[in-house]
LUMKOL-775133 format. One line per 10 residues: their letters; for each residue x, y, z of C-alpha. Coordinates in steps of 0.02 Angstrom, whole numbers, plus 50000, padded with zeros to 5 digits. Example, Ala and Ser with C-alpha at 12.3 -4.5 7.8 and 13.67 -1.06 7.14 Angstrom:
2
as	50615,49775,50390; 50684,49947,50357
END
This chain:
364
mfksfisftf	45398,51209,55561; 45276,51178,55706; 45352,51091,55868; 45265,50985,56006; 45253,50836,56103; 45078,50826,56157; 45071,50645,56201; 44928,50512,56176; 44950,50349,56251; 44844,50186,56193
pifllfacnh	44865,50007,56169; 44910,49937,56028; 45004,49754,55974; 45182,49736,55994; 45176,49683,55808; 45176,49856,55750; 45365,49923,55850; 45434,49753,55826; 45485,49610,55693; 45367,49525,55599
tekanseaif	45444,49361,55671; 45394,49403,55855; 45257,49365,55937; 45081,49467,55883; 44981,49435,55996; 45076,49519,56147; 45002,49697,56212; 45117,49830,56248; 45069,50033,56288; 45120,50155,56171
sikfvdkivi	45106,50343,56152; 45102,50443,55991; 45174,50612,55993; 45162,50731,55856; 45325,50796,55787; 45308,50917,55651; 45200,50988,55495; 45244,51064,55336; 45171,51119,55185; 45216,51049,55019
dnnelvdstr	45231,51176,54861; 45083,51157,54747; 45165,51288,54605; 45295,51145,54594; 45297,51055,54439; 45365,50857,54403; 45393,50789,54244; 45286,50936,54181; 45135,50895,54302; 45051,50993,54437
igglssidyl	45077,50930,54608; 44925,50907,54685; 44776,50776,54752; 44894,50688,54848; 44771,50566,54928; 44896,50412,54979; 45062,50371,55040; 45162,50225,55089; 45336,50176,55139; 45473,50102,55012
gdnkyiaisd	45621,50102,55111; 45780,50212,55136; 45683,50363,55153; 45583,50358,54985; 45383,50336,54962; 45265,50329,54862; 45103,50444,54841; 44978,50439,54706; 44880,50582,54624; 44696,50597,54626
drsefspari	44690,50699,54462; 44575,50610,54337; 44679,50652,54199; 44637,50819,54210; 44778,50936,54249; 44891,50795,54212; 44895,50602,54161; 44822,50494,54294; 45006,50442,54399; 45109,50434,54565
yemeididss	45253,50490,54627; 45401,50411,54709; 45458,50548,54858; 45607,50558,54956; 45552,50632,55129; 45686,50665,55257; 45654,50646,55438; 45729,50645,55619; 45657,50630,55798; 45614,50812,55807
silgysfnkt	45565,50872,55617; 45546,50844,55430; 45681,50899,55366; 45651,50897,55178; 45568,50819,55018; 45588,50791,54850; 45495,50709,54698; 45611,50609,54629; 45499,50494,54468; 45335,50504,54421
iflknrdnif	45223,50348,54352; 45086,50369,54236; 44933,50268,54253; 44906,50128,54099; 44742,50048,54067; 44716,49900,53974; 44787,49965,53816; 44940,50033,53906; 44898,50208,53861; 44866,50342,53980
fkeneldpes	44695,50348,54041; 44579,50473,53956; 44489,50606,54082; 44376,50531,54217; 44408,50354,54165; 44477,50323,54348; 44501,50403,54501; 44643,50353,54584; 44637,50358,54781; 44745,50242,54894
iryrastnty	44913,50133,54858; 45012,50013,54927; 45170,49940,54890; 45212,49743,54878; 45379,49723,54931; 45408,49516,54895; 45354,49589,54698; 45412,49744,54697; 45244,49802,54618; 45116,49934,54691
fytseggrtd	44911,49886,54711; 44802,50033,54702; 44612,50073,54704; 44517,50176,54582; 44345,50256,54655; 44252,50252,54486; 44258,50327,54346; 44133,50473,54292; 44100,50449,54116; 43933,50425,54038
dwvnpfiwei	43940,50228,54056; 44015,50265,54243; 44142,50144,54274; 44141,50028,54416; 44279,50053,54551; 44423,49945,54544; 44584,49879,54608; 44733,49842,54501; 44910,49792,54527; 45025,49862,54403
neegelisev	45209,49866,54399; 45357,49999,54416; 45301,50078,54242; 45114,50094,54284; 45073,49934,54187; 44927,49839,54232; 44978,49658,54306; 44843,49583,54365; 44653,49629,54430; 44553,49617,54595
tvpeifnfne	44408,49547,54582; 44271,49666,54665; 44119,49589,54741; 43970,49660,54638; 43887,49747,54781; 44018,49895,54760; 43950,49920,54581; 43873,50101,54543; 43674,50064,54520; 43536,50206,54516
qkglrenggf	43431,50120,54686; 43566,50011,54772; 43761,49991,54777; 43894,50137,54779; 43859,50304,54820; 43949,50434,54689; 44132,50486,54761; 44083,50347,54897; 44198,50213,54804; 44361,50128,54872
esltfendsi	44482,50267,54957; 44560,50155,55065; 44691,49989,55056; 44804,49907,55157; 44922,49733,55166; 44880,49615,55313; 45025,49513,55207; 45070,49469,55071; 44930,49370,54998; 44796,49455,55091
iwyanelplk	44729,49642,55082; 44583,49757,55166; 44491,49885,55090; 44324,49985,55101; 44174,50100,55034; 44230,50248,55090; 44038,50309,55106; 43906,50178,55155; 43808,50067,55010; 43618,50145,54977
edsevpgfed	43570,49978,55053; 43684,49971,55211; 43626,50147,55279; 43643,50320,55266; 43776,50428,55252; 43837,50505,55401; 43747,50657,55495; 43725,50733,55624; 43627,50632,55736; 43694,50475,55836
dnylirlvrh	43669,50341,55711; 43715,50192,55620; 43815,50241,55461; 43904,50084,55406; 44025,50039,55275; 44111,49868,55223; 44293,49820,55265; 44320,49686,55156; 44466,49564,55205; 44520,49495,55027
dikndnvlnh	44615,49350,54975; 44709,49399,54835; 44814,49242,54784; 44652,49155,54757; 44564,49289,54718; 44436,49268,54852; 44342,49381,54974; 44355,49299,55150; 44258,49436,55264; 44158,49579,55244
fvynisslne	44177,49677,55431; 44046,49837,55464; 44115,49999,55534; 44008,50117,55597; 44068,50291,55539; 44063,50431,55668; 43922,50552,55663; 43940,50753,55643; 43969,50879,55764; 43979,51042,55696
kpipddgfyi	43822,51116,55594; 43873,51201,55422; 43876,51380,55402; 43752,51435,55319; 43631,51289,55369; 43617,51233,55179; 43791,51213,55174; 43900,51039,55140; 43950,50924,55258; 44050,50743,55264
nsvpeilyid	44130,50624,55365; 44198,50471,55279; 44349,50332,55288; 44484,50396,55181; 44592,50251,55227; 44649,50117,55335; 44802,50031,55411; 44818,49850,55444; 44898,49850,55624; 44876,49655,55679
ksklwvlers	44751,49501,55633; 44607,49577,55730; 44647,49765,55729; 44654,49900,55583; 44665,50089,55626; 44533,50183,55513; 44543,50378,55476; 44399,50494,55479; 44399,50628,55373; 44271,50758,55387
yttgvgnfik	44227,50934,55322; 44099,51067,55371; 44056,51221,55275; 44092,51362,55362; 44192,51271,55490; 44346,51165,55434; 44412,51009,55431; 44424,50863,55550; 44519,50723,55564; 44538,50566,55689
vfeidtrnas	44612,50401,55674; 44526,50240,55771; 44569,50079,55819; 44468,49960,55765; 44465,49746,55822; 44384,49646,55732; 44357,49491,55837; 44174,49520,55907; 44097,49601,55716; 43967,49521,55624
dvkginallg	44039,49429,55454; 43917,49523,55338; 43985,49443,55179; 43851,49357,55126; 43710,49497,55185; 43674,49606,55022; 43590,49730,55110; 43633,49812,55311; 43475,49921,55322; 43368,49822,55459
rdistvakkl	43486,49705,55514; 43555,49662,55694; 43723,49685,55650; 43880,49687,55776; 44003,49822,55719; 44191,49801,55745; 44248,49927,55910; 44323,50065,55886; 44430,50179,56000; 44502,50366,55978
ilnfsdfnik	44681,50347,55961; 44724,50530,55871; 44631,50669,55845; 44704,50830,55755; 44615,50949,55808; 44702,50940,55979; 44848,51028,55915; 44791,51194,55850; 44887,51206,55709; 44793,51231,55545
ldniegmtig	44733,51064,55463; 44688,51029,55298; 44608,50858,55194; 44716,50745,55261; 44673,50560,55173; 44839,50469,55183; 44927,50372,55309; 45089,50248,55317; 45197,50190,55435; 45394,50255,55412
pnlpdgsksl	45553,50224,55445; 45622,50219,55633; 45694,50380,55700; 45851,50413,55768; 45773,50393,55945; 45720,50244,55909; 45544,50290,55905; 45429,50211,55738; 45363,50363,55620; 45216,50392,55568
lfisddnfsk	45169,50495,55430; 45003,50594,55345; 44976,50683,55183; 44826,50805,55139; 44740,50816,54963; 44733,50996,54927; 44588,50959,54791; 44691,51057,54648; 44638,51231,54743; 44734,51376,54781
tqetqlwlfs	44647,51396,54952; 44714,51212,55003; 44878,51137,55066; 44960,50992,55022; 45026,50952,55201; 45154,50817,55277; 45114,50781,55477; 45241,50659,55559; 45206,50574,55724; 45331,50472,55824
vnal	45257,50310,55912; 45350,50258,56090; 45336,50108,56192; 45302,50156,56354
END
């Protein structure tokens, strides 16, 4: 196990560390500290399914978590796992996979291969249900992305009406592998989600020049199934050129986390061939941002993006880093700090790892 207490100090709202009945607009200064990192055994089989592709994680309570695999029913039927992760103030003590929940389609049977691409999952305690995103199917008809509510058996309860702007089309809409990898709850009736890569009519994909690489943060009232806002987030440019020069590179947004009504945390995940992975977390503020809900294309528009500031850079720890895609706020630690956990997607590759990273957040 790796242990370090490198500290970063940054302002976030007090709501993060207190009961939700307390005043949410008071600001406090927090420090964030790396605690531990472990690697999950990818050779393990759970309910005859292959562990891997873990793209999102959420805390259920009592040291239990839910994690979703982005297996498009290629290795095993599309699924989520109930996990138990034991942590303390200095380490990740252990983990176990307690239950497999297979995702069902509208006919209440397993999805066929490539009918969905499950990416992000969140738990709603008030209904004891899960909401998850699909980035879209890769069948001949290219199934559009969706957000579903399911029960503990993986069965469909309700669907969120996703705006048509996020459909796949030849000249506009989503790019391949650029759909919904992120989801977070503001409260029981409002969710946020974002497209991982810019829509074709909004901007180019992130490159190496300082430019606008724009995605939409959608605030959606799921009680009335009504989109409330579209805010614009500018993804960072990449710093390291690929080796060789024509190698693959990407920077995108695989997860978001609600903090306060105007503040969210945004996870940026980049990879450059021959260089490696880069993971950063930004805190954003939507208060002075443009609401572009009624604007169909952002190219050439004068738009005020959300304010963003870097709060965590995984490169600072000099520890082997993989494809981190999920984050969740976990239980309080024995020392009184709040836990923050991240999980990586190994892409079912023998050269990659499923990593769990643990941080603590302390008030100063």
